[in-house]
C-alpha positions in Angstrom: 21.3 -80.0 -143.7 18.7 -77.3 -143.3 19.1 -74.4 -140.9 16.0 -72.5 -139.9 16.3 -68.8 -139.3 13.2 -67.2 -137.7 12.7 -63.5 -138.7 10.6 -60.8 -137.3 11.2 -57.3 -138.6 14.7 -58.1 -139.6 15.1 -55.8 -142.6 17.7 -53.7 -140.9 19.5 -56.4 -139.0 19.7 -59.5 -141.2 23.2 -59.3 -142.8 23.3 -60.7 -146.3 27.0 -61.1 -146.1 26.6 -63.4 -143.0 24.0 -65.4 -144.9 26.6 -65.9 -147.7 29.2 -66.9 -145.2 26.9 -69.5 -143.7 26.3 -71.0 -147.2 30.1 -71.3 -147.8 29.7 -74.7 -146.1 28.4 -76.9 -148.9 26.5 -79.0 -146.4 24.2 -76.1 -145.4 20.8 -74.9 -146.8 18.8 -72.2 -145.2 15.1 -72.0 -144.5 13.9 -68.5 -143.4 10.6 -68.2 -141.6 9.1 -64.7 -141.8 7.0 -64.4 -138.7 4.5 -61.8 -139.8 7.0 -59.0 -140.2 5.7 -55.6 -140.9 8.8 -54.1 -142.4 10.8 -55.0 -145.5 11.8 -58.5 -144.3 9.7 -60.3 -146.9 11.4 -58.4 -149.8 14.8 -59.1 -148.3 14.2 -62.8 -148.0 12.9 -63.0 -151.6 16.1 -61.3 -152.8 18.1 -63.9 -150.9 16.1 -66.7 -152.4 16.7 -65.4 -155.9 20.4 -64.8 -155.3 21.2 -68.2 -153.8 18.8 -70.5 -155.7 17.6 -73.8 -154.3 19.8 -73.7 -151.2 17.7 -70.9 -149.7 13.9 -71.0 -149.1 11.5 -68.7 -147.3 8.3 -69.4 -145.5 5.8 -66.6 -144.9 3.6 -66.7 -141.8 0.8 -64.1 -142.1 0.4 -63.6 -138.3 3.2 -63.1 -135.8 3.1 -66.2 -133.6 6.4 -65.6 -131.7 9.9 -67.1 -132.2 9.0 -70.5 -130.8 6.2 -71.0 -133.3 8.3 -69.7 -136.1 11.1 -72.2 -135.2 8.6 -75.0 -134.8 7.0 -74.4 -138.2 10.3 -74.0 -139.9 11.8 -77.1 -138.3 8.8 -79.2 -139.5 9.3 -77.9 -143.0 13.1 -78.5 -142.8 12.4 -82.2 -141.7 10.2 -82.7 -144.8 12.9 -81.1 -147.1 15.6 -83.5 -145.8 15.9 -87.2 -145.5 15.3 -89.5 -142.5 18.3 -89.3 -140.2 19.5 -85.9 -141.5 20.5 -83.0 -139.2 18.4 -79.9 -138.9 18.7 -76.9 -136.6 18.2 -73.2 -136.1 20.2 -70.0 -135.8 19.3 -66.5 -134.8 18.8 -63.9 -137.6 21.2 -61.5 -136.0 24.1 -64.0 -136.3 25.1 -63.4 -132.6 26.5 -66.9 -133.2 28.7 -66.3 -136.3 28.6 -68.8 -139.2 32.0 -70.3 -138.4 30.6 -71.8 -135.2 28.2 -74.1 -137.2 30.8 -76.7 -138.2 31.7 -77.1 -134.5 28.1 -78.1 -133.7 27.9 -80.3 -136.8 31.2 -82.1 -136.1 30.1 -82.7 -132.5 26.8 -84.2 -133.5 28.4 -86.4 -136.2 31.5 -87.5 -134.4 30.1 -88.2 -131.0 26.9 -89.9 -131.9 24.8 -87.2 -130.3 21.2 -86.5 -131.3 21.2 -82.9 -130.0 24.0 -80.4 -130.1 23.5 -77.2 -128.1 25.7 -74.1 -128.5 26.9 -72.8 -125.1 27.9 -69.3 -124.4 30.7 -69.8 -121.9 33.2 -67.0 -121.2 36.6 -68.7 -120.9 40.2 -68.1 -121.9 40.6 -68.3 -125.7 37.0 -67.5 -126.4 35.3 -64.2 -127.3 31.9 -64.3 -125.7 30.6 -60.7 -125.4 27.5 -60.4 -123.3 26.2 -57.6 -121.1 26.7 -58.3 -117.3 22.9 -57.9 -116.7 22.0 -60.4 -119.4 24.7 -62.8 -118.2 23.6 -62.9 -114.6 19.9 -63.1 -115.5 20.8 -65.9 -117.9 22.6 -67.8 -115.1 19.6 -67.6 -112.9 17.3 -68.7 -115.7 19.7 -71.5 -116.7 19.7 -72.8 -113.1 15.9 -72.9 -113.0 15.7 -74.5 -116.4 18.3 -77.2 -115.5 16.3 -77.9 -112.3 13.0 -78.2 -114.2 14.6 -80.5 -116.8 16.5 -82.5 -114.3 19.4 -82.1 -116.7 22.9 -80.7 -116.2 22.7 -78.2 -119.0 24.6 -74.9 -118.9 22.8 -72.8 -121.6 19.3 -73.7 -122.8 18.7 -70.3 -124.5 21.6 -70.0 -127.0 20.0 -69.6 -130.4 22.3 -72.1 -132.1 21.1 -75.8 -132.0 21.3 -78.9 -134.1 19.1 -82.0 -134.0 19.3 -85.4 -135.6 16.0 -86.3 -137.4 14.6 -89.0 -135.0 11.0 -89.8 -134.2 11.3 -88.0 -130.8 12.1 -84.7 -132.6 9.1 -85.0 -134.9 6.9 -85.7 -131.9 8.3 -82.8 -130.0 7.5 -80.4 -132.8 4.0 -81.8 -133.4 2.1 -79.3 -131.3 2.8 -75.7 -130.5 4.9 -74.6 -127.5 3.3 -72.8 -124.5 6.0 -70.1 -124.3 7.2 -67.6 -126.9 10.6 -67.3 -125.2 11.2 -70.4 -123.1 10.3 -72.8 -126.0 13.9 -74.1 -126.0 13.3 -75.5 -122.5 10.0 -77.1 -123.7 11.7 -78.6 -126.7 14.5 -80.2 -124.6 11.9 -81.5 -122.2 9.8 -83.0 -124.9 12.9 -84.7 -126.4 13.7 -86.2 -122.9 10.1 -87.3 -122.5 10.3 -88.9 -126.0 13.2 -91.1 -125.1 16.3 -89.1 -126.0 18.7 -89.8 -123.2 20.9 -87.3 -121.4 24.0 -89.0 -122.9 22.6 -88.1 -126.4 22.8 -84.4 -125.7 26.0 -82.5 -126.1 26.8 -78.9 -125.3 29.4 -77.2 -127.5 31.2 -74.2 -126.0 31.2 -71.5 -128.7 34.5 -69.8 -129.6 32.7 -66.5 -130.5 29.3 -65.0 -129.5 28.4 -61.3 -129.4 25.3 -59.5 -128.1 23.7 -57.7 -131.0 21.8 -54.4 -130.9 18.1 -54.6 -131.4 17.5 -57.9 -129.7 13.8 -58.8 -129.2 14.7 -60.3 -125.8 14.0 -57.3 -123.6 13.6 -57.2 -119.8 9.8 -57.9 -120.1 10.5 -60.9 -122.3 13.1 -62.2 -119.9 10.6 -61.9 -117.0 7.9 -63.7 -119.1 10.3 -66.5 -119.9 11.2 -66.9 -116.3 7.6 -67.1 -115.2 6.9 -69.6 -118.0 9.8 -71.8 -116.7 8.4 -71.7 -113.2 5.0 -72.7 -114.5 6.5 -75.6 -116.4 8.3 -76.6 -113.2 5.0 -76.8 -111.3 3.5 -78.9 -114.0 6.5 -81.2 -114.2 6.3 -81.7 -110.4 2.8 -83.1 -110.9 3.0 -85.0 -114.2 6.7 -85.6 -114.8 8.3 -84.9 -118.1 5.0 -85.6 -120.0 4.0 -82.1 -118.7 6.2 -80.6 -121.5 3.4 -81.7 -123.9 -0.1 -80.1 -123.6 -2.5 -82.2 -121.5 
């Protein structure tokens, strides 16, 4: 299984210890995508490649295309590195979702016959989900809009921990760039639905631990832009149905 980790100026935030912890699961390989970073990210990734051998690879994108494009490019490469039917996915570089949550997602996708497993940040008894009140409430508004646009009862489209079974619908969904840099998760889910993945083949996995990390690229301007992008998608879907998640 290949996990894609998009990176943009992560030299001070990407924790090498967390990378090692993720690799403690023998099923996991990591593909870093350096999205045109202008700091020491490239040198850090090369050091990780040298340290961990064939289980870690790094792709260098010369121009910053945004998180969505970095994920898309990385996922396509991950699919080529694996075998048909394998599981691929992506995690955030700040490890807001810690490594020990990955087996939960993998077990869910393998034991329940799902094609997509989405991490869900749900504050509940027994869980440690630490999120600022502002981001939580903005996230709930966004999630409601996304769920409406998708016509899918999904709680959390934006958690940066997701796994996918390698099926034709996934490859088709990744074939062309996303419109949005920040709402690409919504587009990806919409494309999978349009490609024939049924609602019953999605599963949301409540995370036991998730923590807001300092230095997040998702600032208030990005949140606003993502919200506008989702509303624009909604208008297109109203006219064209789920095919609107693909460029005309």
